[in-house]
NUSE-982796 format. One record per residue: x, y, z of N, C-alpha, C in turn; residue number from 1. Coordinates in steps of 0.2 Angstrom, whole numbers, plus 5000, padded with zeros to 4 digits. Layout:
BEGIN
 n.xx n.yy n.zz ca.xx ca.yy ca.zz c.xx c.yy c.zz num
    X    Y    Z     X     Y     Z    X    Y    Z NUM
...
END
This chain:
BEGIN
 n.xx n.yy n.zz ca.xx ca.yy ca.zz c.xx c.yy c.zz num
 5702 4559 5162  5707  4561  5158 5713 4556 5159   1
 5715 4553 5153  5721  4548  5154 5727 4551 5156   2
 5731 4547 5159  5737  4549  5163 5742 4552 5158   3
 5743 4550 5152  5747  4553  5147 5745 4560 5145   4
 5738 4560 5144  5736  4567  5142 5737 4572 5148   5
 5736 4570 5154  5737  4574  5160 5744 4576 5160   6
 5749 4571 5159  5756  4573  5159 5758 4578 5154   7
 5755 4577 5148  5756  4581  5142 5754 4588 5144   8
 5748 4589 5147  5746  4596  5148 5750 4599 5154   9
 5751 4595 5159  5754  4598  5165 5762 4600 5164  10
 5765 4596 5160  5772  4597  5158 5773 4604 5155  11
 5768 4607 5153  5769  4614  5149 5767 4620 5154  12
 5766 4618 5160  5764  4623  5165 5770 4625 5169  13
 5770 4632 5171  5776  4634  5176 5776 4630 5182  14
 5782 4630 5185  5783  4626  5192 5778 4629 5197  15
 5777 4636 5197  5773  4638  5203 5766 4636 5202  16
 5763 4635 5196  5757  4632  5196 5757 4624 5198  17
 5762 4621 5196  5762  4614  5197 5763 4612 5205  18
 5766 4617 5208  5766  4616  5216 5760 4616 5219  19
 5755 4620 5216  5748  4621  5219 5744 4615 5217  20
 5746 4612 5211  5742  4606  5208 5744 4600 5212  21
 5749 4600 5215  5751  4593  5219 5746 4591 5224  22
 5742 4596 5226  5737  4595  5231 5730 4592 5228  23
 5730 4592 5222  5723  4590  5219 5722 4583 5220  24
 5727 4578 5220  5726  4571  5221 5732 4568 5222  25
 5732 4562 5225  5738  4558  5226 5742 4557 5219  26
 5737 4555 5214  5740  4554  5207 5744 4559 5204  27
 5741 4565 5205  5744  4571  5202 5750 4573 5206  28
 5750 4572 5213  5756  4573  5217 5762 4568 5215  29
 5760 4562 5214  5765  4557  5212 5768 4559 5205  30
 5764 4561 5200  5766  4563  5193 5771 4568 5194  31
 5769 4574 5197  5773  4580  5197 5779 4579 5201  32
 5779 4574 5206  5786  4573  5209 5790 4568 5206  33
 5788 4565 5200  5792  4560  5196 5797 4563 5193  34
 5803 4561 5193  5809  4564  5190 5809 4565 5183  35
 5806 4560 5180  5805  4560  5172 5801 4566 5170  36
 5795 4566 5174  5791  4572  5173 5794 4579 5174  37
 5798 4579 5179  5801  4585  5181 5806 4587 5176  38
 5810 4582 5173  5815  4584  5168 5811 4586 5162  39
 5806 4583 5160  5802  4585  5154 5799 4592 5155  40
 5796 4594 5161  5794  4600  5162 5799 4606 5161  41
 5805 4604 5164  5810  4609  5164 5813 4610 5157  42
 5812 4605 5153  5815  4606  5146 5810 4610 5142  43
 5804 4610 5144  5798  4613  5140 5797 4620 5142  44
 5798 4622 5148  5795  4628  5151 5801 4632 5153  45
 5802 4638 5150  5807  4643  5152 5806 4646 5159  46
 5811 4646 5164  5810  4649  5170 5809 4656 5170  47
 5805 4659 5175  5805  4666  5175 5807 4668 5183  48
 5809 4674 5184  5811  4677  5190 5805 4676 5195  49
 5806 4673 5201  5800  4673  5205 5802 4676 5212  50
 5808 4678 5213  5810  4681  5219 5818 4682 5219  51
 5820 4684 5225  5827  4686  5226 5829 4683 5233  52
 5835 4680 5233  5838  4678  5240 5843 4684 5242  53
 5843 4686 5249  5847  4691  5251 5851 4688 5257  54
 5857 4691 5258  5861  4689  5264 5865 4695 5266  55
 5865 4696 5272  5870  4701  5275 5877 4698 5276  56
 5882 4701 5273  5888  4698  5273 5893 4701 5279  57
 5890 4705 5283  5894  4709  5288 5895 4704 5294  58
 5889 4701 5296  5889  4697  5303 5889 4690 5301  59
 5893 4686 5304  5892  4679  5305 5886 4677 5310  60
 5882 4673 5308  5882  4667  5303 5878 4669 5297  61
 5878 4675 5295  5876  4677  5288 5868 4674 5287  62
 5863 4677 5290  5857  4675  5289 5854 4676 5282  63
 5851 4671 5279  5848  4671  5272 5841 4672 5273  64
 5838 4677 5268  5831  4678  5268 5829 4678 5260  65
 5823 4675 5259  5820  4675  5252 5814 4680 5252  66
 5815 4684 5246  5810  4689  5245 5806 4687 5239  67
 5799 4687 5239  5795  4687  5233 5789 4692 5234  68
 5786 4693 5228  5781  4698  5227 5774 4694 5226  69
 5769 4695 5230  5763  4692  5230 5758 4697 5231  70
 5754 4698 5225  5748  4703  5226 5751 4710 5228  71
 5757 4712 5225  5760  4718  5226 5762 4719 5233  72
 5763 4714 5237  5765  4714  5244 5772 4710 5244  73
 5777 4714 5248  5783  4711  5248 5783 4705 5254  74
 5785 4699 5252  5785  4694  5257 5792 4692 5258  75
 5794 4692 5264  5801  4689  5266 5800 4683 5270  76
 5804 4678 5268  5804  4672  5272 5811 4670 5274  77
 5812 4667 5280  5819  4666  5283 5820 4659 5284  78
 5816 4654 5282  5817  4647  5283 5817 4643 5276  79
 5818 4647 5271  5818  4643  5264 5824 4638 5264  80
 5830 4640 5267  5835  4635  5266 5837 4631 5272  81
 5832 4630 5277  5832  4627  5283 5833 4619 5282  82
 5832 4617 5276  5833  4610  5274 5841 4608 5273  83
 5845 4613 5272  5852  4612  5272 5855 4610 5279  84
 5860 4606 5279  5863  4604  5285 5867 4609 5289  85
 5868 4615 5287  5872  4620  5290 5870 4627 5288  86
 5873 4632 5291  5872  4639  5289 5877 4639 5283  87
 5875 4643 5278  5878  4644  5272 5879 4651 5269  88
 5884 4652 5265  5884  4658  5261 5882 4657 5254  89
 5878 4662 5252  5876  4662  5245 5881 4663 5240  90
 5881 4659 5234  5886  4660  5229 5883 4662 5223  91
 5878 4658 5220  5876  4660  5213 5869 4656 5212  92
 5865 4658 5207  5859  4654  5205 5859 4654 5198  93
 5856 4648 5195  5856  4647  5188 5850 4643 5186  94
 5845 4646 5183  5839  4642  5181 5836 4638 5186  95
 5835 4640 5192  5831  4636  5197 5835 4633 5202  96
 5842 4632 5201  5846  4629  5206 5850 4635 5209  97
 5852 4633 5215  5855  4638  5220 5861 4635 5222  98
 5867 4639 5222  5873  4636  5224 5875 4640 5231  99
 5877 4636 5236  5880  4639  5242 5886 4636 5244 100
 5889 4639 5250  5895  4635  5252 5895 4636 5260 101
 5899 4632 5263  5899  4633  5271 5902 4639 5272 102
 5899 4642 5278  5901  4649  5280 5909 4649 5282 103
 5912 4655 5281  5919  4656  5282 5921 4654 5289 104
 5917 4654 5294  5919  4653  5301 5920 4645 5302 105
 5918 4641 5297  5918  4634  5298 5925 4632 5297 106
 5927 4626 5300  5933  4623  5299 5935 4621 5292 107
 5941 4623 5290  5943  4623  5283 5942 4616 5280 108
 5943 4611 5284  5943  4604  5281 5936 4602 5281 109
 5931 4605 5284  5924  4603  5283 5920 4607 5278 110
 5923 4612 5275  5920  4616  5270 5917 4612 5264 111
 5911 4613 5263  5907  4610  5257 5904 4615 5253 112
 5902 4613 5247  5898  4617  5242 5892 4613 5241 113
 5886 4617 5241  5879  4614  5241 5876 4617 5234 114
 5873 4612 5230  5869  4614  5225 5862 4611 5226 115
 5857 4616 5226  5851  4614  5229 5845 4616 5225 116
 5839 4613 5225  5833  4616  5223 5829 4618 5229 117
 5828 4624 5230  5825  4626  5236 5817 4624 5237 118
 5814 4625 5231  5807  4623  5232 5805 4616 5233 119
 5810 4612 5231  5809  4604  5232 5813 4602 5238 120
 5817 4606 5241  5821  4605  5247 5825 4599 5246 121
 5829 4599 5240  5833  4594  5238 5840 4597 5237 122
 5845 4593 5239  5852  4596  5238 5857 4590 5237 123
 5863 4592 5234  5869  4588  5233 5874 4592 5236 124
 5879 4588 5240  5885  4592  5242 5891 4589 5239 125
 5896 4594 5238  5902  4593  5234 5908 4595 5238 126
 5913 4591 5238  5919  4593  5242 5922 4599 5239 127
 5925 4602 5243  5929  4608  5242 5935 4606 5237 128
 5936 4610 5232  5942  4608  5227 5948 4608 5231 129
 5952 4603 5230  5958  4601  5233 5964 4606 5231 130
 5969 4607 5236  5975  4611  5234 5974 4618 5232 131
 5968 4621 5235  5967  4628  5233 5966 4632 5239 132
 5967 4639 5238  5965  4643  5243 5958 4643 5245 133
 5956 4645 5251  5949  4645  5252 5945 4651 5249 134
 5948 4657 5248  5944  4662  5246 5944 4663 5238 135
 5939 4660 5235  5938  4659  5228 5932 4662 5226 136
 5931 4664 5220  5924  4666  5217 5921 4660 5213 137
 5916 4657 5216  5913  4652  5213 5907 4654 5208 138
 5905 4649 5204  5900  4651  5199 5896 4644 5198 139
 5890 4645 5196  5885  4639  5194 5883 4640 5187 140
 5883 4635 5183  5880  4635  5176 5876 4629 5175 141
 5869 4630 5174  5864  4625  5173 5859 4627 5168 142
 5859 4624 5162  5855  4625  5156 5851 4619 5154 143
 5845 4619 5156  5840  4613  5155 5839 4613 5147 144
 5840 4618 5143  5839  4617  5136 5844 4615 5132 145
 5850 4614 5135  5856  4612  5130 5858 4605 5131 146
 5854 4601 5135  5855  4594  5136 5849 4590 5134 147
 5850 4584 5132  5844  4579  5131 5840 4579 5137 148
 5833 4577 5137  5829  4577  5143 5832 4572 5148 149
 5835 4566 5146  5837  4562  5151 5844 4564 5154 150
 5847 4569 5152  5853  4572  5155 5852 4579 5158 151
 5846 4581 5159  5845  4588  5161 5848 4590 5167 152
 5849 4585 5172  5851  4587  5179 5859 4589 5179 153
 5862 4589 5173  5869  4591  5173 5870 4598 5174 154
 5875 4599 5178  5877  4606  5180 5885 4607 5180 155
 5887 4613 5180  5894  4614  5181 5896 4619 5186 156
 5901 4618 5190  5903  4623  5195 5910 4625 5193 157
 5911 4632 5194  5918  4634  5192 5920 4639 5198 158
 5927 4638 5199  5929  4643  5205 5936 4646 5202 159
 5936 4652 5203  5942  4656  5200 5946 4659 5206 160
 5952 4659 5206  5957  4663  5210 5963 4665 5207 161
 5965 4671 5209  5971  4674  5206 5977 4671 5210 162
 5981 4667 5206  5987  4663  5209 5993 4668 5210 163
 5994 4671 5204  5999  4676  5204 5997 4683 5201 164
 6001 4688 5200  5999  4694  5197 5997 4693 5190 165
 6000 4688 5186  5998  4686  5179 5995 4680 5178 166
 5993 4676 5183  5990  4669  5182 5984 4669 5186 167
 5979 4666 5182  5972  4664  5185 5971 4657 5185 168
 5969 4654 5191  5968  4647  5191 5960 4646 5191 169
 5958 4642 5187  5951  4640  5187 5950 4633 5187 170
 5946 4631 5192  5944  4624  5193 5937 4623 5191 171
 5935 4617 5188  5928  4616  5185 5926 4609 5187 172
 5920 4609 5190  5917  4603  5193 5911 4601 5188 173
 5911 4595 5186  5905  4593  5182 5901 4588 5186 174
 5895 4589 5186  5890  4584  5189 5890 4577 5185 175
 5892 4577 5179  5892  4571  5175 5898 4567 5177 176
 5904 4570 5177  5910  4566  5179 5911 4565 5186 177
 5908 4570 5190  5909  4571  5197 5916 4572 5199 178
 5920 4576 5195  5927  4577  5196 5928 4584 5195 179
 5934 4587 5198  5936  4594  5197 5942 4593 5192 180
 5942 4598 5187  5948  4599  5183 5951 4605 5184 181
 5957 4606 5182  5961  4613  5183 5962 4616 5176 182
 5962 4622 5176  5964  4626  5170 5968 4632 5172 183
 5972 4634 5168  5976  4640  5170 5976 4645 5164 184
 5975 4652 5166  5975  4657  5161 5981 4662 5163 185
 5984 4664 5158  5990  4669  5158 5986 4675 5157 186
 5988 4680 5161  5985  4687  5160 5990 4692 5157 187
 5988 4696 5152  5993  4701  5150 5993 4707 5154 188
 5998 4711 5153  5999  4716  5158 5993 4721 5159 189
 5989 4722 5154  5984  4727  5154 5978 4725 5158 190
 5978 4718 5159  5972  4715  5163 5974 4712 5170 191
 5980 4715 5173  5982  4712  5179 5977 4713 5185 192
 5973 4718 5184  5968  4719  5190 5961 4716 5189 193
 5962 4710 5186  5956  4706  5184 5953 4701 5189 194
 5954 4703 5196  5952  4699  5201 5944 4700 5202 195
 5941 4694 5201  5933  4694  5202 5931 4698 5208 196
 5925 4701 5208  5923  4705  5214 5917 4702 5217 197
 5915 4696 5215  5910  4692  5218 5903 4692 5214 198
 5903 4696 5208  5897  4696  5204 5898 4691 5198 199
 5893 4686 5197  5894  4682  5192 5887 4680 5189 200
 5887 4679 5182  5881  4678  5179 5882 4672 5174 201
 5877 4668 5172  5877  4663  5167 5872 4665 5161 202
 5875 4666 5155  5871  4668  5149 5874 4665 5143 203
 5870 4663 5139  5872  4660  5132 5878 4655 5132 204
 5878 4651 5137  5883  4646  5138 5889 4648 5141 205
 5889 4655 5143  5896  4657  5146 5895 4659 5153 206
 5900 4659 5157  5900  4662  5164 5904 4668 5164 207
 5901 4673 5167  5904  4680  5167 5905 4682 5174 208
 5912 4684 5175  5913  4687  5182 5915 4694 5181 209
 5912 4698 5185  5914  4705  5185 5920 4706 5189 210
 5925 4710 5187  5931  4711  5190 5932 4718 5193 211
 5937 4719 5197  5939  4726  5200 5942 4730 5194 212
 5944 4727 5189  5947  4731  5183 5942 4733 5178 213
 5944 4734 5172  5940  4737  5167 5938 4731 5162 214
 5938 4725 5164  5936  4719  5160 5931 4715 5164 215
 5928 4711 5160  5924  4705  5163 5927 4699 5161 216
 5928 4694 5165  5931  4688  5164 5926 4683 5161 217
 5926 4680 5155  5921  4676  5152 5924 4669 5151 218
 5920 4664 5153  5922  4657  5152 5917 4653 5149 219
 5918 4649 5143  5914  4645  5139 5914 4638 5143 220
 5908 4636 5146  5907  4630  5150 5908 4624 5145 221
 5907 4624 5139  5907  4619  5134 5914 4618 5132 222
 5917 4623 5129  5924  4623  5126 5929 4624 5131 223
 5927 4626 5137  5932  4628  5142 5937 4633 5140 224
 5935 4638 5136  5940  4643  5134 5938 4650 5138 225
 5944 4653 5139  5943  4660  5143 5943 4666 5137 226
 5941 4671 5139  5942  4677  5136 5940 4683 5141 227
 5943 4689 5139  5941  4695  5143 5936 4700 5138 228
 5931 4702 5142  5927  4707  5138 5928 4714 5141 229
 5929 4718 5137  5930  4725  5139 5923 4728 5141 230
 5923 4733 5145  5917  4737  5147 5915 4742 5142 231
 5909 4743 5142  5906  4748  5137 5908 4755 5139 232
 5909 4756 5145  5911  4763  5148 5917 4762 5153 233
 5921 4767 5153  5926  4767  5158 5924 4768 5165 234
 5927 4764 5169  5925  4765  5176 5929 4770 5180 235
 5926 4773 5185  5930  4778  5188 5930 4776 5196 236
 5935 4779 5200  5935  4777  5207 5930 4782 5210 237
 5927 4779 5216  5922  4782  5220 5924 4789 5222 238
 5931 4790 5223  5933  4797  5225 5932 4802 5219 239
 5932 4799 5213  5931  4804  5207 5924 4805 5205 240
 5919 4802 5208  5912  4803  5206 5908 4796 5207 241
 5902 4797 5205  5897  4791  5205 5898 4787 5199 242
 5899 4780 5201  5900  4775  5195 5899 4768 5199 243
 5893 4766 5199  5892  4760  5202 5889 4755 5197 244
 5892 4749 5197  5891  4744  5191 5889 4737 5194 245
 5885 4734 5190  5884  4727  5191 5883 4723 5184 246
 5883 4717 5184  5882  4713  5178 5875 4709 5179 247
 5872 4707 5174  5866  4703  5174 5864 4700 5168 248
 5858 4697 5168  5856  4693  5162 5849 4694 5161 249
 5847 4694 5154  5840  4695  5152 5840 4692 5145 250
 5835 4688 5144  5834  4684  5137 5841 4681 5135 251
 5844 4678 5140  5850  4674  5139 5856 4678 5136 252
 5856 4685 5138  5861  4689  5136 5864 4693 5142 253
 5871 4694 5141  5874  4697  5146 5872 4705 5146 254
 5871 4708 5152  5870  4715  5152 5875 4718 5157 255
 5876 4724 5156  5881  4728  5160 5877 4734 5162 256
 5876 4736 5169  5872  4741  5172 5877 4746 5175 257
 5876 4752 5174  5880  4758  5177 5875 4763 5180 258
 5876 4765 5186  5873  4770  5189 5878 4776 5190 259
 5877 4781 5186  5882  4787  5187 5878 4794 5187 260
 5881 4799 5187  5878  4806  5187 5873 4806 5180 261
 5875 4803 5175  5871  4803  5169 5865 4799 5170 262
 5864 4795 5175  5858  4791  5176 5859 4784 5176 263
 5854 4780 5175  5854  4773  5174 5855 4771 5167 264
 5861 4767 5166  5862  4764  5159 5862 4757 5159 265
 5859 4754 5154  5859  4747  5153 5862 4745 5146 266
 5867 4741 5146  5871  4739  5140 5869 4732 5139 267
 5868 4730 5133  5867  4723  5131 5873 4721 5126 268
 5875 4715 5128  5880  4712  5123 5876 4708 5118 269
 5877 4710 5112  5873  4707  5106 5877 4701 5104 270
 5874 4698 5098  5877  4692  5095 5883 4693 5091 271
 5885 4699 5090  5891  4700  5086 5898 4698 5088 272
 5900 4699 5094  5897  4702  5100 5899 4710 5100 273
 5895 4714 5102  5897  4721  5104 5892 4724 5109 274
 5894 4729 5112  5889  4732  5117 5885 4737 5114 275
 5878 4737 5116  5873  4741  5113 5869 4744 5119 276
 5869 4751 5119  5865  4754  5124 5858 4753 5124 277
 5855 4750 5129  5848  4748  5128 5843 4753 5132 278
 5845 4755 5138  5841  4760  5141 5846 4765 5144 279
 5844 4772 5144  5847  4777  5148 5841 4781 5151 280
 5841 4782 5157  5836  4785  5161 5840 4790 5166 281
 5838 4796 5166  5842  4801  5171 5839 4800 5178 282
 5843 4801 5183  5841  4800  5190 5835 4805 5191 283
 5835 4811 5189  5830  4816  5190 5823 4813 5187 284
 5824 4811 5181  5818  4808  5178 5815 4802 5182 285
 5820 4798 5184  5817  4792  5188 5814 4794 5195 286
 5817 4800 5198  5813  4802  5204 5807 4806 5203 287
 5806 4809 5197  5800  4812  5195 5794 4807 5194 288
 5796 4802 5191  5791  4797  5189 5790 4792 5195 289
 5794 4792 5200  5793  4788  5206 5795 4792 5212 290
 5790 4796 5215  5792  4801  5220 5794 4797 5227 291
 5793 4791 5228  5796  4788  5234 5803 4786 5233 292
 5806 4786 5227  5813  4785  5226 5817 4792 5228 293
 5819 4792 5234  5822  4799  5236 5829 4800 5234 294
 5830 4800 5228  5837  4801  5226 5841 4807 5228 295
 5838 4813 5228  5841  4819  5230 5842 4819 5237 296
 5837 4816 5241  5839  4816  5249 5844 4811 5250 297
 5845 4806 5247  5850  4801  5248 5857 4804 5246 298
 5857 4808 5241  5863  4811  5238 5866 4816 5243 299
 5861 4820 5246  5863  4825  5251 5866 4821 5258 300
 5862 4816 5260  5864  4812  5266 5871 4809 5265 301
 5873 4807 5259  5879  4804  5258 5885 4808 5259 302
 5884 4815 5259  5889  4820  5260 5891 4820 5268 303
 5886 4817 5272  5887  4817  5279 5892 4812 5282 304
 5893 4807 5277  5897  4801  5279 5904 4803 5279 305
 5908 4802 5285  5915  4803  5285 5919 4799 5280 306
 5924 4801 5277  5928  4798  5272 5931 4791 5275 307
 5933 4791 5282  5936  4785  5285 5931 4780 5287 308
 5924 4781 5286  5919  4777  5289 5918 4771 5284 309
 5918 4765 5286  5917  4759  5282 5910 4758 5281 310
 5907 4760 5275  5900  4759  5274 5899 4758 5266 311
 5895 4754 5264  5894  4754  5257 5892 4760 5254 312
 5892 4761 5247  5891  4767  5244 5883 4768 5245 313
 5881 4775 5244  5874  4777  5245 5869 4774 5240 314
 5871 4772 5234  5867  4769  5229 5870 4764 5226 315
 5867 4758 5225  5871  4753  5222 5866 4748 5218 316
 5868 4746 5212  5864  4741  5208 5866 4734 5211 317
 5861 4730 5213  5862  4724  5216 5861 4718 5211 318
 5856 4718 5208  5854  4712  5203 5850 4715 5197 319
 5853 4713 5191  5849  4714  5185 5846 4708 5182 320
 5840 4707 5181  5837  4700  5179 5831 4701 5175 321
 5830 4699 5169  5824  4699  5165 5821 4706 5165 322
 5825 4711 5164  5823  4718  5163 5821 4722 5169 323
 5823 4719 5175  5821  4723  5181 5828 4723 5185 324
 5829 4729 5188  5835  4730  5192 5833 4731 5200 325
 5837 4727 5204  5836  4728  5211 5841 4733 5213 326
 5839 4738 5217  5843  4744  5218 5843 4745 5226 327
 5849 4747 5229  5849  4748  5236 5851 4756 5237 328
 5847 4759 5241  5847  4766  5241 5848 4768 5249 329
 5853 4772 5251  5853  4774  5258 5850 4781 5258 330
 5844 4781 5261  5840  4787  5261 5842 4792 5267 331
 5845 4789 5272  5846  4794  5278 5853 4791 5281 332
 5856 4796 5284  5862  4794  5288 5863 4800 5293 333
 5864 4797 5300  5866  4802  5305 5870 4799 5310 334
 5875 4802 5313  5879  4800  5319 5880 4805 5324 335
 5876 4804 5329  5875  4809  5334 5876 4806 5341 336
 5879 4809 5346  5880  4806  5353 5882 4799 5353 337
 5886 4797 5348  5889  4790  5347 5883 4785 5345 338
 5878 4788 5342  5873  4783  5340 5872 4784 5332 339
 5872 4778 5329  5872  4778  5322 5865 4777 5319 340
 5862 4781 5315  5856  4780  5312 5856 4779 5305 341
 5854 4774 5302  5855  4773  5294 5848 4770 5292 342
 5846 4773 5287  5840  4770  5284 5841 4769 5276 343
 5841 4762 5275  5843  4760  5268 5837 4756 5265 344
 5835 4757 5259  5829  4754  5256 5831 4750 5250 345
 5827 4745 5249  5828  4741  5242 5822 4743 5238 346
 5824 4744 5231  5819  4745  5226 5819 4741 5221 347
 5814 4740 5217  5814  4735  5211 5811 4740 5205 348
 5816 4741 5200  5814  4745  5194 5813 4741 5188 349
 5807 4742 5185  5806  4739  5178 5807 4744 5173 350
 5812 4742 5168  5814  4746  5163 5809 4747 5157 351
 5805 4742 5157  5800  4742  5151 5794 4746 5153 352
 5792 4746 5159  5786  4750  5161 5788 4756 5164 353
 5795 4757 5166  5797  4763  5169 5794 4764 5176 354
 5793 4759 5179  5790  4759  5186 5794 4756 5191 355
 5794 4759 5197  5798  4757  5203 5794 4755 5209 356
 5796 4749 5212  5792  4747  5218 5797 4747 5224 357
 5795 4751 5229  5798  4751  5235 5797 4744 5239 358
 5802 4740 5240  5801  4734  5243 5801 4734 5251 359
 5807 4736 5254  5807  4736  5261 5814 4739 5263 360
 5814 4741 5270  5821  4743  5273 5825 4737 5274 361
 5832 4738 5274  5836  4732  5275 5836 4730 5282 362
 5834 4734 5287  5834  4731  5294 5829 4725 5294 363
 5825 4724 5289  5821  4718  5289 5825 4712 5287 364
 5831 4713 5284  5835  4708  5282 5840 4706 5288 365
 5840 4710 5293  5845  4709  5299 5851 4713 5297 366
 5851 4718 5293  5857  4722  5291 5856 4729 5293 367
 5861 4732 5295  5861  4739  5297 5865 4743 5292 368
 5871 4741 5290  5875  4745  5286 5874 4744 5279 369
 5872 4738 5277  5870  4737  5270 5875 4733 5266 370
 5879 4729 5269  5884  4725  5266 5880 4719 5264 371
 5877 4718 5258  5872  4713  5256 5875 4709 5250 372
 5873 4703 5249  5873  4699  5243 5866 4697 5241 373
 5864 4698 5235  5858  4697  5232 5858 4693 5226 374
 5854 4688 5226  5854  4683  5220 5847 4683 5217 375
 5846 4683 5211  5839  4681  5208 5837 4674 5208 376
 5831 4672 5209  5829  4665  5209 5823 4664 5205 377
 5823 4658 5201  5817  4656  5197 5815 4649 5199 378
 5809 4649 5201  5806  4642  5203 5807 4637 5198 379
 5809 4631 5200  5810  4626  5195 5809 4619 5198 380
 5807 4614 5194  5806  4607  5197 5812 4603 5195 381
 5818 4606 5193  5824  4603  5191 5826 4598 5196 382
 5826 4591 5194  5829  4586  5199 5836 4586 5199 383
 5839 4584 5205  5846  4584  5206 5848 4576 5207 384
 5853 4574 5203  5855  4567  5204 5861 4567 5209 385
 5864 4562 5210  5870  4562  5215 5875 4566 5212 386
 5879 4569 5217  5885  4573  5215 5891 4569 5217 387
END
């Protein structure tokens, strides 16, 4: 078969298949490793979720583990990011690229941001934006379908910090210009509590930050314009009842997920734009259909936790991606004779099939209390230029 024909066929296959085909011959390995081929393949094939990165955020040095499902078996790996020059904190993922930063315990002058392709073990490092506080919420935007093939490696970083009660500072880094630019947003009184809470997704050319208030902060990476998106339901404090939320992306659309006494709600931001209720499943219905999801046991165990004990909520949506929801559930809690026993499990729920998969207990992540960061990941051959 001629080389051009082979290239034409292979460039339409997913990254996971191509990684296996690298071992067919030296010629195939050289072709698949070629940056021009990799850009073409990324431009032609939409990425799909292949796994999740997890990080315990309670203990330094923040161990990172990667989870994937193979033949219905949960596989955890702890060396996926070993090619990076230091221990890192997870920030965000976007269409096959992963963004990390130096751990908080590192010297401030040495802190760096890393954008990497984990399956190709490639990375670029970017200097920390100058003249800003260290504690910011970063985001990564990478869309292989909005650029010509020869410019496909372009990505943008954005970091948000609340400068004053009514001012938000956003700095944007472009891999094309290799420079940071500054933007400032004035906040009206109603949105004063719009501090990002660490959740960020990229969808439809927009970066979305979940905030501690009743809005989502949105930023158009092309026009560099801000706006606030109101939530489809009103949030309540934990002392008032169950209301745990997260944002996610599916089919390049922003989604808002709520776990409340009413059940699991999934809201979709349509093209108008307006919120549309996509799924509503009661917690009792979910437990009946998935007996290993011990919702009632977890709810009873939650009542045993003292009000002054610092511990995450007993149920929490971690990640929503491509129609599936990653859920953390604390099934058991006891504190006797000065010994703490906690059992928290991770589940993956598919809203289309109404099926739930029990993945693992969080002790396999090196976590006891459950302070976790989780990111979806899609295998990609996307090449990285210099940054």
